[in-house]
C-alpha positions as CSV (number, residue, x, y, z in Angstrom):
1,M,-13.5,88.4,135.5
2,K,-9.9,87.3,134.9
3,R,-10.7,83.7,135.7
4,S,-13.5,83.6,133.1
5,T,-11.3,85.1,130.5
6,V,-8.7,82.4,131.0
7,H,-11.4,79.7,130.8
8,I,-12.7,81.1,127.5
9,A,-9.2,81.3,126.0
10,F,-8.6,77.7,127.1
11,G,-11.9,76.6,125.5
12,V,-11.1,78.4,122.2
13,I,-7.6,76.8,122.1
14,A,-9.2,73.4,122.8
15,L,-11.7,73.8,120.0
16,C,-8.9,74.8,117.6
17,C,-6.9,71.7,118.5
18,A,-10.0,69.5,118.1
19,A,-10.6,71.0,114.6
20,V,-7.0,70.3,113.6
21,A,-7.3,66.7,114.9
22,A,-10.5,66.2,113.0
23,Y,-9.0,67.5,109.8
24,D,-6.0,65.2,110.2
25,G,-8.2,62.3,111.0
26,L,-10.1,62.8,107.7
27,Q,-6.9,63.1,105.8
28,L,-5.7,59.9,107.3
29,K,-8.9,58.1,106.4
30,H,-8.6,59.3,102.8
31,A,-5.0,58.1,102.7
32,N,-6.0,54.7,104.1
33,D,-8.8,54.4,101.5
34,I,-6.4,55.2,98.7
35,A,-3.8,52.7,100.0
36,Q,-6.5,50.0,100.2
37,G,-7.6,50.8,96.6
38,V,-4.0,50.5,95.4
39,A,-3.3,47.3,97.3
40,N,-6.5,45.6,96.0
41,P,-6.8,46.4,92.3
42,Q,-9.7,44.0,92.0
43,N,-11.7,46.0,94.5
44,Q,-13.5,48.6,92.3
45,S,-15.5,50.1,95.1
46,I,-12.8,52.7,95.9
47,D,-12.8,55.0,92.9
48,A,-10.7,58.0,94.0
49,P,-8.7,59.7,91.3
50,E,-5.4,58.8,93.0
51,V,-6.4,55.1,92.9
52,R,-7.2,55.4,89.2
53,L,-3.9,57.0,88.6
54,A,-2.1,54.2,90.4
55,R,-4.0,51.6,88.3
56,A,-3.1,53.4,85.1
57,M,0.6,53.4,86.2
58,V,0.5,49.7,86.9
59,L,-1.2,49.1,83.5
60,S,1.5,51.2,81.8
61,K,4.3,49.3,83.5
62,S,2.8,46.0,82.4
63,R,2.6,47.2,78.8
64,A,-1.2,47.3,78.6
65,Y,-1.0,50.6,76.9
66,P,-4.5,51.0,75.5
67,D,-6.1,50.4,78.9
68,A,-3.6,52.7,80.6
69,Q,-4.3,55.4,78.0
70,K,-8.0,55.2,78.6
71,L,-7.5,55.7,82.3
72,Y,-5.1,58.6,81.8
73,D,-7.4,60.3,79.4
74,A,-10.3,60.0,81.8
75,L,-8.1,61.5,84.6
76,I,-7.1,64.4,82.4
77,Q,-10.7,65.2,81.6
78,D,-11.7,65.1,85.3
79,E,-12.0,68.7,86.5
80,D,-12.3,67.9,90.2
81,S,-8.7,66.8,90.7
82,A,-6.3,69.2,88.9
83,D,-3.2,67.8,90.6
84,V,-4.0,64.2,89.6
85,A,-4.7,65.5,86.0
86,K,-1.3,67.0,85.9
87,D,0.3,63.8,87.1
88,A,-1.7,61.9,84.5
89,L,-0.5,64.2,81.7
90,F,3.1,63.7,82.8
91,N,2.8,59.9,83.1
92,L,1.0,59.7,79.7
93,G,3.8,61.6,78.1
94,N,6.3,59.3,79.7
95,M,4.4,56.3,78.5
96,Y,4.5,57.5,74.9
97,V,8.2,58.1,75.1
98,R,8.8,54.6,76.5
99,Q,6.7,53.1,73.8
100,A,8.4,55.1,71.1
101,T,11.9,54.2,72.2
102,G,11.2,50.5,72.8
103,E,11.2,50.4,76.6
104,G,14.7,51.8,77.2
105,S,16.6,50.2,74.3
106,S,19.4,52.2,73.0
107,G,18.3,51.5,69.4
108,P,16.5,53.9,67.0
109,V,13.2,55.5,67.7
110,R,10.4,53.2,66.7
111,S,7.5,55.6,66.4
112,L,7.7,59.3,65.7
113,P,3.9,59.8,66.1
114,L,4.2,58.6,69.7
115,L,7.0,61.1,70.4
116,E,4.8,63.8,68.9
117,Q,2.0,62.8,71.3
118,A,4.4,62.9,74.2
119,K,5.6,66.4,73.2
120,Q,2.0,67.5,73.0
121,R,1.2,66.2,76.5
122,Y,4.4,67.8,78.0
123,R,3.5,71.1,76.4
124,Q,-0.1,70.9,77.7
125,L,1.3,70.3,81.1
126,L,3.7,73.2,80.8
127,R,0.9,75.5,79.8
128,A,-0.9,74.7,83.0
129,N,2.2,74.7,85.2
130,P,5.2,76.5,83.6
131,D,7.4,75.8,86.6
132,D,7.4,72.0,86.2
133,W,11.0,71.2,85.6
134,D,10.5,67.5,85.2
135,A,8.1,68.2,82.3
136,R,10.6,70.6,80.8
137,Y,13.4,68.1,80.9
138,N,11.2,65.3,79.4
139,L,10.0,67.7,76.6
140,E,13.7,68.5,75.9
141,R,14.5,64.8,75.8
142,A,11.5,64.1,73.4
143,L,12.7,67.1,71.2
144,W,16.2,65.6,71.2
145,L,14.8,62.2,70.1
146,A,12.5,63.8,67.4
147,P,13.5,67.3,66.5
148,E,10.9,69.7,65.2
149,A,10.5,70.4,61.5
150,A,13.6,71.6,59.6
151,Q,14.3,75.3,59.1
152,G,12.3,77.1,56.4
153,A,14.0,78.4,53.2
154,D,13.9,82.0,54.4
155,E,15.8,81.4,57.6
156,P,19.6,81.7,57.3
157,D,21.9,78.7,58.0
158,V,23.5,78.5,61.4
159,K,26.9,79.0,59.8
160,E,25.8,82.1,58.1
161,Q,24.5,83.6,61.4
162,H,27.9,83.1,63.0
163,D,30.1,84.3,60.2
164,V,32.0,87.5,61.0
165,K,31.8,90.0,58.2
166,L,34.1,93.0,58.2
167,R,34.1,95.8,55.6
168,G,37.0,95.6,53.3
169,A,38.3,92.3,54.6
170,Q,38.1,88.8,53.2
171,A,37.7,85.6,55.1
172,E,41.3,84.7,54.2
173,D,42.6,87.8,55.9
174,L,41.3,86.9,59.3
175,P,43.6,84.9,61.6
């Protein structure tokens, strides 16, 4: 009885190892398919979301912004691949910021509507994933380049908020 128990345990362990090896083999095949799709952009037969994201990134880098935006928007609408959609949102926001600032020039901002689009994409990404620090940083950068609307008339000025007021004392009496 002890010998059969050992054989059964060995068989179960062998089946588990075979299942892990099969899973890893499928993952490797998927990674190879994606690598082939990225390496051959003319080959449209491989249409994985990761390949479309790589194509959109290449189009964005080559300044073919309308085509890249179409691919990014299609990836964002794709409900099957949430991780790729998040990456597409992030990269689309980055593309808008690069477009608005003139590809890294230190000059003035060229297009405020593009920065507004970038801020919208970063906020959409942060609603889905609040812990994304890269999106937070890029949103802060976009807000620095194009601050939100000015304060309303009913809000006090920053100087008024920080003024110290003491009863019976004038501002000239303070050191």
